[in-house]
N, C-alpha and C positions, 0 to 999 in steps of 0.2 A: 504494500500500500504506500503510495507516494503522498504521505501526509506529514505534517510537522506542527508542533506547538512551540512557540518561542516567547519568552518574557524578557523585557528589557526595562530595568529600573535605574534611573539616574536622579540627580537632584532636581532636574527640570521636567522629566516625564516618567510615567509608568505606563508601559504598553504590553498588551498581551495579543498575540496573533496566532490563529489556527488556520491552516490551509489544507485542502485536499486537491491536488493537481488533477485528479481524475473525477472531479465533481460534476455538478449540473448547473453551476452558475449561481448558487445560493449565496447570499451575503447577509451578515448581521454586522452592522457598522455603527460604532459609537466612538468616533475619534475625538469628539468635542469641536471639530471644525466641519460644519455642515457641507461646505463645498467639497472638501476632501472626501467626505463620505460619498457624495455624488460621483466623484471620479473613481473611487475604489469600487463602487458598484459597477462601473463600466468595465474595469479589469475583470471582476468576477463573472459578469454576464457574458462578455464577449470572449473571455479566456476559458469559459466552462470550468472555472475554478471555484470551489466552495471556500469562502473567506469569512473569517470572523475577526473583527478588530475592536478592541476595547482600549481606549487611551485616556489618560488624564495628564494634562500638561499645563504649563504656566501661560495659558492663553490670556490671562489678565495683562501680561506684558505684550505679547503678540502670538501669532500662530506658528512662528518660525520653528521653534524647537519641536513642537508636536508634529508638524508636517515632515520635517527632516528625520525625526526619530521613527516615525511610522515607516518611512522609506527604508531606513536602516534595518528595522526589525523584519519588515516584509522580505528584504533581501536575504537576511539570515534564515528565514523560514523557507524560502525557495531553495537556498543552498542545501539545507538539511533534507528537504523533501525529495529533491532530485537525485541526491546521493552521488554515485559514481558516474551517472549519465549514460550508463550502458543502455543501448537500444533506442535512445531518443533521436529525433530528427536533427537536433542541435541548432539549426538555423531557422529563423522565422521572419516573415515580413508581412506587412499589410498596408494598403492604402485605404483610408476612410474619408469619404466626403460627408459634409453636413451643410446643405444649402450652398453658400458661396465658398465654403472652406474645404480644403483638401490637405490631409496630412499623411506622411509616410513614416513608418517605424520599422526598423530592421534590428533583429537581435541575434546574438551568437552566444550560446552557452559555452564559452571558450575557456573559462577559468581565469580569464584576464579581464580585470575591470577597466572599462573605458566608456566615456560618454561624449558624444557629439550632439549638441542640442542647439538647433537652429530654428527658433520660433520668434519671428519679429512681431511681438505683441502690439496690438493697436491701441491698447490702453493699459494703465497700471493696475487696475483692480477690476475684479468681477464681483459685484456686490461688496462684501467685506473681505474677499480673498485677494491677497497680494499675488499677482501672477508670477512674480519672481520666485515664489516658493515652489512652483512646479519643478524648476530645475534642481532645487535642493532635495526634493523628494526623489527624483531620478538619480541624482548623484549618490545619495545614501543607498538607494537600491543597488546600483551597479557595483559599488564598492564592497558590498557585503554579499551579493549573490554571485559575484565573480563573472559578470557577463559584459560583453561589448554591446553597446546600444547606440544606434543612430536615430535621431528624431529630427524630422524636417517638416515644418509647416510650409507647404508649397504655395498656398495662397489662402487669403482669408481677410475679412474686414472685422468680423465680430469676435472679440477676444474670448467670449464664452465658447463659441464654436471652435476657436483655435485650440483651446485646452481640451475640450471634450473629444475632438477628433484625435488628438494625440493619445489620450487615455484609451479610447476605443481601439485605435490601431495597435497600441501597446498590448492590450488584452488579446487581440487577434494574432499578433506576432508571437506572443507567448504560447498560445494554443498550438500554433503550427510547430514551433521549435520543440515543445515538450511532447508532441505526439510520438507514440511508440511506432517505430518503423519495423514492420513485420519481417522485412528482408534483412534486418540488422539485429535480430534478437540477441540480446546479451553482449553485443559488441559495442565498445566505446567508439563514437564517431570521430576518430582522429587517427592519423597515421602514427602518432606518438604512442598510442595505446592507452593514454590517460588524458583527462582534461582537468 
């Protein structure tokens, strides 16, 4: 079973995450940051990942620590759940449109953390959410999941659409990368023999 439970407690946040990579897209989300919950729901739904997130953070200061630490903890959970990566497809990509907006996400479960984030946001906030926190979420994720991730918003005017297409495409790319390849059963998808 490709499942994991991870807890992260710091002086700034307390986070519990449970994931099932072979789920049905169910999500129970209580991060304390409503827009983040909306985006995490996109990952679960479009990635077909069961996801439970409970977080308490110093949101009286701002949402930065909570959003970043949820990304970190989610990355740790993915690393734990995917294990040695034997049999997975490894690479995944997705293009997602939403009205005028189009985003592309490409992921490699390479074991090497790396992030290229190219999203020219058209405004600084979506409601109460600071759009700059989206890169902090993904940076935390890649550094702890050990993945290479390329995120590009190719066009868009509405900042909400820009972020939402990125998270939907991320979920779809994860779904592709984590799919078990029946022709590579038990084989690590690397000429090195390990990732």
